[in-house]
C-alpha positions as CSV (number, residue, x, y, z in Angstrom):
1,M,123.4,41.0,216.2
2,S,121.1,44.5,217.1
3,Q,118.7,45.5,215.1
4,Q,117.5,49.0,215.2
5,F,113.8,49.7,215.7
6,P,112.5,52.2,214.8
7,S,110.8,54.3,216.6
8,S,107.4,54.5,218.2
9,A,106.7,57.9,217.3
10,P,107.2,59.9,214.0
11,D,109.3,62.9,214.8
12,S,107.6,66.3,214.6
13,A,110.4,67.3,211.9
14,T,110.3,65.0,209.5
15,P,107.3,65.0,207.4
16,A,105.9,61.0,207.2
17,T,105.8,59.9,203.7
18,P,104.8,56.5,202.2
19,A,107.3,54.3,201.1
20,P,107.5,54.1,197.2
21,E,107.2,50.3,197.6
22,A,103.7,50.6,199.6
23,A,102.2,52.7,196.9
24,A,103.3,50.3,194.4
25,V,101.3,47.1,195.4
26,P,97.7,47.7,193.9
27,A,94.6,46.8,196.6
28,P,93.7,42.9,196.4
29,Y,90.5,41.9,193.3
30,P,87.2,41.7,195.8
31,G,86.0,39.2,193.9
32,P,84.1,36.0,195.1
33,S,85.3,34.7,198.0
34,G,85.2,30.7,199.0
35,A,82.0,31.3,201.1
36,D,80.4,32.4,198.0
37,F,80.6,29.3,196.4
38,L,79.4,27.1,199.5
39,Q,75.9,28.6,200.4
40,A,73.5,26.6,198.3
41,Q,72.3,27.7,194.9
42,A,68.5,28.7,195.3
43,P,66.3,26.4,193.6
44,A,64.5,27.5,190.6
45,P,60.4,27.9,190.9
46,A,58.6,25.0,190.0
47,R,56.1,25.2,187.6
48,P,52.8,23.8,188.9
49,A,52.0,20.4,187.7
50,N,48.9,20.6,185.5
51,V,47.0,16.4,185.7
52,G,45.1,17.4,182.5
53,L,47.6,18.8,180.7
54,G,49.7,15.6,181.0
55,I,47.0,13.1,179.7
56,A,45.4,15.7,177.0
57,A,49.4,15.8,175.7
58,A,49.6,12.3,176.3
59,V,46.5,11.6,173.9
60,G,47.2,13.2,171.0
61,A,51.2,12.0,171.1
62,A,49.2,8.4,171.5
63,L,47.0,9.1,168.7
64,V,49.6,10.7,166.3
65,T,52.2,8.1,166.8
66,A,49.7,5.4,166.1
67,A,49.2,6.9,163.3
68,V,52.3,7.0,162.0
69,Y,53.5,3.8,164.1
70,G,50.7,2.2,161.4
71,A,52.2,4.1,157.7
72,I,55.3,3.2,158.8
73,I,53.7,-0.9,159.0
74,G,52.1,-1.1,156.2
75,L,54.5,0.7,153.8
76,S,56.7,-1.4,155.0
77,G,55.3,-4.1,155.3
78,Y,57.3,-5.0,158.7
79,Q,56.9,-3.4,162.4
80,V,60.2,-2.3,162.9
81,G,61.2,-1.8,167.0
82,F,62.3,1.5,166.9
83,A,59.9,2.9,166.0
84,A,57.4,1.2,169.0
85,V,60.4,2.6,171.6
86,G,59.5,5.6,169.6
87,V,55.7,5.2,170.3
88,G,56.2,4.9,174.0
89,A,58.5,7.1,174.3
90,A,56.4,10.7,172.7
91,V,53.5,9.4,174.6
92,G,55.7,9.3,178.2
93,F,58.0,12.5,177.3
94,A,54.7,14.8,176.0
95,A,52.6,13.1,179.6
96,G,55.2,13.9,181.9
97,K,57.0,17.7,180.3
98,L,53.2,19.2,180.4
99,G,51.6,17.3,183.7
100,G,54.3,17.1,185.8
101,G,55.3,14.2,188.4
102,N,52.1,13.2,189.6
103,P,52.1,9.3,189.6
104,L,49.4,8.8,187.7
105,L,50.9,9.7,184.6
106,P,53.5,7.2,184.3
107,V,50.9,4.7,184.3
108,L,48.2,6.3,181.9
109,S,51.4,6.8,179.3
110,A,52.2,2.6,179.5
111,V,48.3,1.8,178.5
112,L,48.1,4.4,176.1
113,S,51.2,3.4,174.7
114,L,49.8,-0.2,174.6
115,A,46.7,0.9,173.1
116,A,48.7,2.9,170.5
117,V,51.5,0.7,169.3
118,F,48.5,-1.7,169.0
119,G,46.4,0.7,167.2
120,G,49.0,1.3,164.6
121,Q,49.6,-2.7,164.0
122,I,46.0,-3.0,163.3
123,F,45.8,0.4,160.9
124,G,49.5,-1.2,159.6
125,L,47.7,-4.7,159.1
126,A,44.5,-2.6,157.3
127,M,46.8,-0.8,155.0
128,I,48.4,-4.2,153.6
129,G,45.0,-5.7,153.9
130,A,43.6,-2.8,151.3
131,D,46.9,-3.1,148.8
132,E,46.0,-6.9,148.6
133,L,42.8,-6.4,148.2
134,G,43.4,-3.1,145.6
135,V,41.2,-1.0,147.8
136,G,41.2,2.4,150.2
137,T,42.0,1.8,153.5
138,L,39.2,3.5,154.5
139,D,37.7,0.7,152.6
140,V,39.0,-1.6,155.4
141,L,38.8,0.0,158.7
142,D,34.5,0.3,157.8
143,L,34.6,-3.9,157.6
144,G,34.8,-3.8,161.6
145,A,37.3,-3.4,164.1
146,S,36.3,-7.2,165.2
147,L,37.9,-8.5,161.6
148,L,41.1,-6.4,162.3
149,V,41.8,-7.9,165.6
150,D,41.1,-11.2,164.3
151,A,43.5,-10.5,161.2
152,W,45.9,-9.3,164.4
153,K,45.5,-12.3,166.2
154,E,46.6,-14.1,163.0
155,T,49.4,-12.5,161.9
156,S,50.9,-12.2,165.6
157,G,53.8,-13.8,167.2
158,P,56.4,-13.1,169.5
159,M,57.5,-10.0,168.0
160,T,55.0,-8.5,168.2
161,Y,53.9,-8.6,171.8
162,L,57.6,-7.8,172.8
163,F,57.1,-5.2,170.2
164,L,54.1,-3.6,172.8
165,A,56.4,-4.2,175.8
166,L,58.3,-2.2,174.6
167,G,56.0,0.9,173.4
168,G,54.1,0.2,177.2
169,Y,57.9,0.3,179.2
170,T,59.3,3.3,176.7
171,A,56.9,5.6,177.9
172,F,56.3,4.3,181.9
173,Q,60.1,5.0,182.1
174,S,59.9,8.6,179.6
175,A,56.9,9.9,182.1
176,R,59.1,9.3,184.9
177,K,62.1,10.9,183.8
178,A,60.6,14.4,181.9
179,A,58.4,15.6,184.6
């Protein structure tokens, strides 16, 4: 078996021309290499936490959701568990999203959510009482908070306290996850 190898130096009499199949092969695609995917992506710039804005947003959400929750109770005559969870979710989300990851915000959100659910229950009782007495809701609210709180104590049961707890827990978790 013999194999012929081309001479190392081209013959000066014949010009060097590239082989026809070498010209037909395209150059490899200069796309991203595997090393490009191994490099860590730069994180997005963090938004500075504004605790004051988070607190203000949580207070605003608590006031609005308390009114909505009270209206639901007043119009339906029933406490709705999903509405209490919605109160907590709205308060916690507002605090966490606008206030950042400050550890005070989940605790404050839970407290504000408890107050909002309680306030909604009181407002709902005032609406129900106003409907039964044939007067306006503001007239019942003018009778005083102690009368409404006494009525709340008489009508509250295990579900009332469960809804308070659900609202507070949901607010705490929502504020932590939204940050």
